[in-house]
C-alpha positions as YAML, in Angstrom:
chain: A
units: angstrom
residues:
- id: 1
  name: MET
  ca: [39.41, -18.89, -18.93]
- id: 2
  name: ASN
  ca: [39.72, -15.84, -16.48]
- id: 3
  name: ALA
  ca: [42.22, -14.84, -13.41]
- id: 4
  name: LEU
  ca: [41.72, -13.62, -10.39]
- id: 5
  name: ILE
  ca: [44.23, -12.08, -8.34]
- id: 6
  name: LEU
  ca: [43.99, -12.03, -4.46]
- id: 7
  name: ALA
  ca: [45.77, -8.80, -3.30]
- id: 8
  name: GLY
  ca: [43.94, -7.42, 0.09]
- id: 9
  name: SER
  ca: [44.71, -7.26, 3.26]
- id: 10
  name: ARG
  ca: [44.58, -9.03, 6.46]
- id: 11
  name: PRO
  ca: [43.22, -7.19, 9.27]
- id: 12
  name: GLY
  ca: [45.62, -6.77, 12.52]
- id: 13
  name: ALA
  ca: [49.11, -6.33, 12.42]
- id: 14
  name: PRO
  ca: [50.85, -4.70, 9.31]
- id: 15
  name: ASP
  ca: [52.07, -6.90, 6.44]
- id: 16
  name: PRO
  ca: [56.08, -7.90, 7.84]
- id: 17
  name: VAL
  ca: [57.38, -7.24, 3.59]
- id: 18
  name: ALA
  ca: [55.30, -4.31, 3.31]
- id: 19
  name: GLU
  ca: [56.84, -2.70, 6.58]
- id: 20
  name: ALA
  ca: [60.24, -3.95, 5.83]
- id: 21
  name: GLU
  ca: [60.28, -2.26, 2.44]
- id: 22
  name: GLY
  ca: [58.63, 0.90, 3.24]
- id: 23
  name: VAL
  ca: [55.86, 0.54, 1.28]
- id: 24
  name: ALA
  ca: [52.02, 0.52, 1.64]
- id: 25
  name: HIS
  ca: [51.15, -3.12, 0.72]
- id: 26
  name: LYS
  ca: [53.41, -6.02, -0.11]
- id: 27
  name: SER
  ca: [52.04, -5.88, -3.78]
- id: 28
  name: LEU
  ca: [54.11, -3.01, -4.53]
- id: 29
  name: VAL
  ca: [57.60, -4.32, -3.35]
- id: 30
  name: GLU
  ca: [59.78, -4.58, -6.15]
- id: 31
  name: ILE
  ca: [61.46, -7.50, -7.70]
- id: 32
  name: ALA
  ca: [63.87, -7.60, -10.50]
- id: 33
  name: GLY
  ca: [63.09, -3.92, -10.70]
- id: 34
  name: LYS
  ca: [58.95, -4.63, -10.86]
- id: 35
  name: PRO
  ca: [56.15, -4.41, -8.26]
- id: 36
  name: MET
  ca: [55.06, -8.09, -7.48]
- id: 37
  name: LEU
  ca: [52.23, -7.74, -8.75]
- id: 38
  name: ALA
  ca: [53.40, -6.92, -12.32]
- id: 39
  name: HIS
  ca: [55.43, -10.42, -12.23]
- id: 40
  name: VAL
  ca: [52.06, -12.14, -11.63]
- id: 41
  name: VAL
  ca: [50.21, -10.28, -14.59]
- id: 42
  name: VAL
  ca: [52.97, -10.88, -16.97]
- id: 43
  name: ALA
  ca: [52.88, -14.61, -16.13]
- id: 44
  name: LEU
  ca: [49.34, -14.58, -16.53]
- id: 45
  name: ARG
  ca: [49.58, -13.05, -19.53]
- id: 46
  name: GLU
  ca: [52.28, -15.27, -21.06]
- id: 47
  name: ALA
  ca: [50.07, -18.57, -20.09]
- id: 48
  name: GLY
  ca: [47.46, -17.13, -22.27]
- id: 49
  name: ILE
  ca: [44.83, -15.45, -19.98]
- id: 50
  name: ALA
  ca: [43.95, -12.65, -21.47]
- id: 51
  name: ARG
  ca: [41.01, -11.05, -18.54]
- id: 52
  name: ILE
  ca: [42.72, -10.85, -15.56]
- id: 53
  name: ALA
  ca: [41.00, -8.93, -12.55]
- id: 54
  name: VAL
  ca: [42.57, -8.06, -9.20]
- id: 55
  name: SER
  ca: [41.19, -7.82, -5.75]
- id: 56
  name: ALA
  ca: [42.30, -4.79, -3.98]
- id: 57
  name: SER
  ca: [41.53, -2.73, -1.14]
- id: 58
  name: ASP
  ca: [44.46, -0.50, -0.87]
- id: 59
  name: PRO
  ca: [44.18, 2.62, -3.24]
- id: 60
  name: HIS
  ca: [48.14, 2.36, -4.76]
- id: 61
  name: VAL
  ca: [47.50, -1.29, -5.40]
- id: 62
  name: ARG
  ca: [43.69, -0.74, -7.04]
- id: 63
  name: ASP
  ca: [45.78, 2.19, -9.53]
- id: 64
  name: LEU
  ca: [49.29, -0.27, -10.08]
- id: 65
  name: ALA
  ca: [46.30, -2.97, -11.53]
- id: 66
  name: ALA
  ca: [44.43, -0.50, -13.34]
- id: 67
  name: GLU
  ca: [47.91, 0.82, -14.79]
- id: 68
  name: LEU
  ca: [48.86, -2.99, -16.02]
- id: 69
  name: GLY
  ca: [45.54, -3.44, -17.46]
- id: 70
  name: CYS
  ca: [43.41, -5.17, -15.32]
- id: 71
  name: GLU
  ca: [39.99, -4.97, -13.84]
- id: 72
  name: VAL
  ca: [39.70, -3.73, -10.74]
- id: 73
  name: LEU
  ca: [37.37, -5.62, -7.90]
- id: 74
  name: ALA
  ca: [36.71, -4.95, -4.29]
- id: 75
  name: THR
  ca: [37.54, -6.89, -1.39]
- id: 76
  name: GLY
  ca: [35.72, -9.20, 0.93]
- id: 77
  name: ASN
  ca: [35.54, -10.34, 4.08]
- id: 78
  name: GLY
  ca: [38.51, -12.45, 3.68]
- id: 79
  name: PRO
  ca: [39.99, -14.13, 0.81]
- id: 80
  name: SER
  ca: [37.08, -16.53, 0.55]
- id: 81
  name: ALA
  ca: [34.50, -13.78, -0.33]
- id: 82
  name: SER
  ca: [36.88, -12.05, -2.36]
- id: 83
  name: VAL
  ca: [36.86, -15.02, -4.56]
- id: 84
  name: ALA
  ca: [32.95, -15.25, -4.27]
- id: 85
  name: ILE
  ca: [33.21, -11.69, -5.85]
- id: 86
  name: GLY
  ca: [35.56, -12.60, -8.18]
- id: 87
  name: LEU
  ca: [33.81, -15.46, -9.31]
- id: 88
  name: ASP
  ca: [30.17, -13.54, -9.85]
- id: 89
  name: THR
  ca: [32.32, -10.86, -11.94]
- id: 90
  name: LEU
  ca: [34.14, -13.23, -13.70]
- id: 91
  name: GLY
  ca: [32.18, -16.25, -13.86]
- id: 92
  name: ALA
  ca: [34.08, -20.02, -14.58]
- id: 93
  name: PRO
  ca: [36.25, -21.12, -15.22]
- id: 94
  name: LEU
  ca: [38.26, -18.97, -12.87]
- id: 95
  name: LEU
  ca: [42.05, -19.38, -12.03]
- id: 96
  name: VAL
  ca: [42.61, -17.61, -8.73]
- id: 97
  name: THR
  ca: [46.29, -16.90, -7.49]
- id: 98
  name: THR
  ca: [48.05, -14.10, -5.16]
- id: 99
  name: SER
  ca: [49.68, -11.06, -5.82]
- id: 100
  name: ASP
  ca: [52.63, -12.31, -3.99]
- id: 101
  name: HIS
  ca: [53.15, -15.14, -5.71]
- id: 102
  name: ALA
  ca: [56.14, -13.12, -7.77]
- id: 103
  name: LEU
  ca: [58.14, -16.27, -8.60]
- id: 104
  name: LEU
  ca: [54.68, -17.39, -10.45]
- id: 105
  name: LYS
  ca: [55.64, -18.96, -14.54]
- id: 106
  name: PRO
  ca: [53.41, -19.59, -17.48]
- id: 107
  name: GLU
  ca: [54.33, -22.39, -17.59]
- id: 108
  name: TRP
  ca: [53.25, -23.40, -14.20]
- id: 109
  name: VAL
  ca: [49.83, -22.23, -15.15]
- id: 110
  name: ARG
  ca: [49.95, -24.43, -18.14]
- id: 111
  name: ASP
  ca: [50.80, -27.47, -16.47]
- id: 112
  name: PHE
  ca: [48.15, -26.93, -13.72]
- id: 113
  name: LEU
  ca: [45.28, -26.78, -16.10]
- id: 114
  name: ALA
  ca: [46.75, -29.79, -18.39]
- id: 115
  name: ASP
  ca: [46.94, -31.79, -14.88]
- id: 116
  name: THR
  ca: [43.27, -31.23, -13.59]
- id: 117
  name: PRO
  ca: [41.40, -34.30, -13.95]
- id: 118
  name: GLU
  ca: [38.82, -33.80, -16.27]
- id: 119
  name: GLY
  ca: [34.99, -33.35, -14.85]
- id: 120
  name: SER
  ca: [36.88, -31.36, -11.56]
- id: 121
  name: ASP
  ca: [34.53, -28.53, -10.34]
- id: 122
  name: VAL
  ca: [37.63, -27.27, -7.94]
- id: 123
  name: ALA
  ca: [41.22, -28.56, -8.50]
- id: 124
  name: ILE
  ca: [44.32, -27.20, -6.02]
- id: 125
  name: LEU
  ca: [47.73, -26.97, -6.55]
- id: 126
  name: LEU
  ca: [50.30, -28.53, -4.04]
- id: 127
  name: ALA
  ca: [53.65, -29.48, -4.15]
- id: 128
  name: ARG
  ca: [55.44, -32.54, -2.39]
- id: 129
  name: ARG
  ca: [58.34, -31.68, 0.18]
- id: 130
  name: GLU
  ca: [60.30, -33.75, -2.13]
- id: 131
  name: ALA
  ca: [60.01, -31.32, -5.20]
- id: 132
  name: ILE
  ca: [60.29, -28.35, -2.74]
- id: 133
  name: GLU
  ca: [63.39, -29.35, -1.25]
- id: 134
  name: ALA
  ca: [64.98, -30.57, -4.44]
- id: 135
  name: ALA
  ca: [64.70, -27.23, -5.82]
- id: 136
  name: MET
  ca: [65.30, -24.80, -2.60]
- id: 137
  name: PRO
  ca: [67.37, -26.90, -0.66]
- id: 138
  name: GLY
  ca: [67.02, -25.75, 3.25]
- id: 139
  name: SER
  ca: [64.04, -24.17, 2.94]
- id: 140
  name: ARG
  ca: [61.50, -24.25, 5.84]
- id: 141
  name: ARG
  ca: [57.94, -24.67, 5.17]
- id: 142
  name: THR
  ca: [54.95, -25.13, 6.95]
- id: 143
  name: TYR
  ca: [53.49, -28.72, 5.34]
- id: 144
  name: LEU
  ca: [50.76, -30.72, 5.64]
- id: 145
  name: ARG
  ca: [51.15, -34.30, 6.93]
- id: 146
  name: PHE
  ca: [49.15, -36.94, 5.12]
- id: 147
  name: ALA
  ca: [49.80, -40.40, 4.23]
- id: 148
  name: ASP
  ca: [50.59, -39.93, 0.70]
- id: 149
  name: GLY
  ca: [53.21, -37.51, 1.66]
- id: 150
  name: HIS
  ca: [53.61, -34.18, 3.22]
- id: 151
  name: TRP
  ca: [52.33, -31.12, 1.14]
- id: 152
  name: SER
  ca: [52.27, -27.57, 1.04]
- id: 153
  name: GLY
  ca: [49.82, -24.69, -1.34]
- id: 154
  name: CYS
  ca: [51.16, -23.32, -4.13]
- id: 155
  name: ASN
  ca: [48.35, -20.33, -4.56]
- id: 156
  name: LEU
  ca: [46.87, -21.81, -7.70]
- id: 157
  name: PHE
  ca: [43.41, -23.07, -7.47]
- id: 158
  name: LEU
  ca: [40.47, -23.57, -10.31]
- id: 159
  name: LEU
  ca: [37.03, -22.90, -10.25]
- id: 160
  name: ALA
  ca: [36.32, -24.99, -13.22]
- id: 161
  name: SER
  ca: [32.37, -24.90, -12.97]
- id: 162
  name: PRO
  ca: [30.01, -22.74, -11.87]
- id: 163
  name: ARG
  ca: [29.42, -25.31, -9.27]
- id: 164
  name: ALA
  ca: [32.64, -24.05, -7.92]
- id: 165
  name: GLY
  ca: [30.47, -21.38, -6.10]
- id: 166
  name: LEU
  ca: [29.37, -24.40, -3.62]
- id: 167
  name: ALA
  ca: [32.86, -24.71, -2.18]
- id: 168
  name: ILE
  ca: [33.15, -21.11, -1.22]
- id: 169
  name: ASP
  ca: [31.76, -21.10, 2.15]
- id: 170
  name: THR
  ca: [34.08, -24.46, 2.59]
- id: 171
  name: TRP
  ca: [37.37, -22.82, 1.37]
- id: 172
  name: LYS
  ca: [36.58, -20.28, 4.74]
- id: 173
  name: MET
  ca: [36.67, -23.24, 6.50]
- id: 174
  name: VAL
  ca: [40.21, -24.21, 5.38]
- id: 175
  name: GLU
  ca: [41.31, -21.00, 5.54]
- id: 176
  name: ALA
  ca: [40.86, -21.17, 9.17]
- id: 177
  name: ASP
  ca: [42.22, -24.72, 9.57]
- id: 178
  name: ARG
  ca: [44.78, -24.65, 7.23]
- id: 179
  name: LYS
  ca: [47.83, -25.15, 9.72]
- id: 180
  name: ARG
  ca: [45.60, -27.72, 11.89]
- id: 181
  name: PRO
  ca: [44.61, -30.47, 9.49]
- id: 182
  name: TRP
  ca: [42.77, -33.04, 12.14]
- id: 183
  name: ARG
  ca: [40.36, -30.48, 11.98]
- id: 184
  name: ILE
  ca: [39.43, -30.88, 8.40]
- id: 185
  name: ALA
  ca: [39.40, -34.76, 8.87]
- id: 186
  name: ALA
  ca: [37.47, -34.42, 11.73]
- id: 187
  name: ARG
  ca: [34.87, -32.30, 9.82]
- id: 188
  name: LEU
  ca: [34.47, -35.47, 7.66]
- id: 189
  name: GLY
  ca: [33.54, -37.51, 10.38]
- id: 190
  name: VAL
  ca: [35.14, -40.09, 12.89]
- id: 191
  name: GLY
  ca: [36.34, -42.56, 10.56]
- id: 192
  name: MET
  ca: [38.31, -39.97, 8.84]
- id: 193
  name: LEU
  ca: [39.74, -38.66, 11.96]
- id: 194
  name: LEU
  ca: [40.92, -41.79, 13.19]
- id: 195
  name: GLY
  ca: [42.43, -42.32, 9.62]
- id: 196
  name: TYR
  ca: [44.64, -39.08, 9.74]
- id: 197
  name: ALA
  ca: [45.78, -39.99, 13.42]
- id: 198
  name: LEU
  ca: [46.46, -43.61, 12.33]
- id: 199
  name: GLY
  ca: [48.29, -42.09, 9.17]
- id: 200
  name: ARG
  ca: [46.51, -43.62, 6.64]
- id: 201
  name: LEU
  ca: [44.49, -40.54, 5.17]
- id: 202
  name: THR
  ca: [45.97, -39.48, 1.80]
- id: 203
  name: LEU
  ca: [45.50, -35.72, 1.19]
- id: 204
  name: ALA
  ca: [43.96, -36.64, -1.94]
- id: 205
  name: ASP
  ca: [41.31, -38.70, -0.46]
- id: 206
  name: ALA
  ca: [40.58, -35.85, 2.10]
- id: 207
  name: ILE
  ca: [40.44, -33.48, -0.97]
- id: 208
  name: GLY
  ca: [38.11, -35.47, -2.75]
- id: 209
  name: ARG
  ca: [35.81, -36.87, 0.56]
- id: 210
  name: LEU
  ca: [35.39, -33.09, 1.53]
- id: 211
  name: GLY
  ca: [34.36, -32.17, -2.13]
- id: 212
  name: ARG
  ca: [31.90, -34.52, -2.32]
- id: 213
  name: LYS
  ca: [30.24, -33.62, 0.72]
- id: 214
  name: ILE
  ca: [29.44, -29.99, -0.35]
- id: 215
  name: GLY
  ca: [28.38, -31.62, -3.48]
- id: 216
  name: VAL
  ca: [31.53, -30.72, -5.87]
- id: 217
  name: THR
  ca: [34.10, -32.49, -7.66]
- id: 218
  name: ALA
  ca: [37.33, -31.47, -6.00]
- id: 219
  name: SER
  ca: [40.74, -32.26, -7.24]
- id: 220
  name: LEU
  ca: [44.68, -32.52, -5.81]
- id: 221
  name: VAL
  ca: [46.86, -31.53, -8.37]
- id: 222
  name: ALA
  ca: [51.16, -32.39, -8.04]
- id: 223
  name: ALA
  ca: [53.05, -29.54, -8.77]
- id: 224
  name: ARG
  ca: [55.57, -30.35, -11.26]
- id: 225
  name: ASP
  ca: [58.08, -27.89, -9.94]
- id: 226
  name: GLY
  ca: [58.82, -27.50, -6.57]
- id: 227
  name: LEU
  ca: [59.34, -23.63, -6.69]
- id: 228
  name: ALA
  ca: [55.52, -23.25, -7.36]
- id: 229
  name: ALA
  ca: [55.45, -23.44, -3.65]
- id: 230
  name: VAL
  ca: [57.25, -20.36, -2.65]
- id: 231
  name: ASP
  ca: [55.75, -17.06, -2.05]
- id: 232
  name: VAL
  ca: [56.74, -14.01, -0.07]
- id: 233
  name: ASP
  ca: [54.91, -14.14, 3.34]
- id: 234
  name: LYS
  ca: [58.09, -12.64, 5.27]
- id: 235
  name: PRO
  ca: [61.36, -10.94, 4.69]
- id: 236
  name: SER
  ca: [63.41, -13.91, 4.55]
- id: 237
  name: ASP
  ca: [60.87, -15.14, 1.27]
- id: 238
  name: LEU
  ca: [61.87, -11.90, 0.20]
- id: 239
  name: VAL
  ca: [65.24, -12.34, -0.17]
- id: 240
  name: ASP
  ca: [65.09, -15.63, -1.56]
- id: 241
  name: ALA
  ca: [62.93, -14.48, -4.50]
- id: 242
  name: ARG
  ca: [64.98, -11.70, -5.13]
- id: 243
  name: ALA
  ca: [68.10, -14.04, -5.78]
- id: 244
  name: ILE
  ca: [65.84, -16.45, -7.75]
- id: 245
  name: MET
  ca: [64.54, -14.10, -10.11]
- id: 246
  name: GLY
  ca: [68.20, -12.39, -10.32]
- id: 247
  name: GLY
  ca: [69.66, -16.00, -11.35]
- id: 248
  name: ARG
  ca: [72.15, -15.68, -8.38]
- id: 249
  name: ALA
  ca: [73.19, -19.48, -6.52]
- id: 250
  name: GLY
  ca: [74.29, -19.25, -3.04]
- id: 251
  name: ALA
  ca: [72.45, -20.89, 0.30]
- id: 252
  name: TRP
  ca: [69.14, -20.08, 1.05]
- id: 253
  name: THR
  ca: [67.84, -18.27, 4.18]
- id: 254
  name: THR
  ca: [66.92, -20.83, 6.92]
...
């Protein structure tokens, strides 16, 4: 098992977390005395993953990745293209996560791998709304609303077999439509779109059918800990992450 950490930069406006902290890239923002990227690397190593690569274009992030003992890979035109480069370089099985997943715990990685159904080519970790709100009361997040619940992504993906490469182009489509799930349903046909509109389509079924359409076995894995869905996308997330890492109690920002 190898791992790829995505630490690229989206084109356009500056990242709000990096800008607020006065650093070149949010991977470099410190939480509990260490850059976010370092927290992710440590968690992966403690989960038993020895070979770790970081996909980054910022020179400061690339230098930090090298200091942490990681391989440094070029970024592609978007996360899916960077994953394709990582899969070509590292092979499968490949665990993929992001550099802003500062709260990542080694047990989340081990649980994800253990809970992935046998025979899966691709697996995605998602957390139920109930689990997130139990772990972090008052948290406001964007949810995918399906018949089997409201789900939020956990920035953990498993490319379990070489066939997972077939899913890279679909990943690009999901990136574009991740906040408009009806478009994903529409790609599965009129029946699936109608099922979504009527509240009958489950996310597990949608992922499975989407996988079969492109020739892979794709699985949804439910996170055991709702905190697995918490990354650092905005300054309020950073406040929460620092409070959690510092072991402080109190109200969450909303």
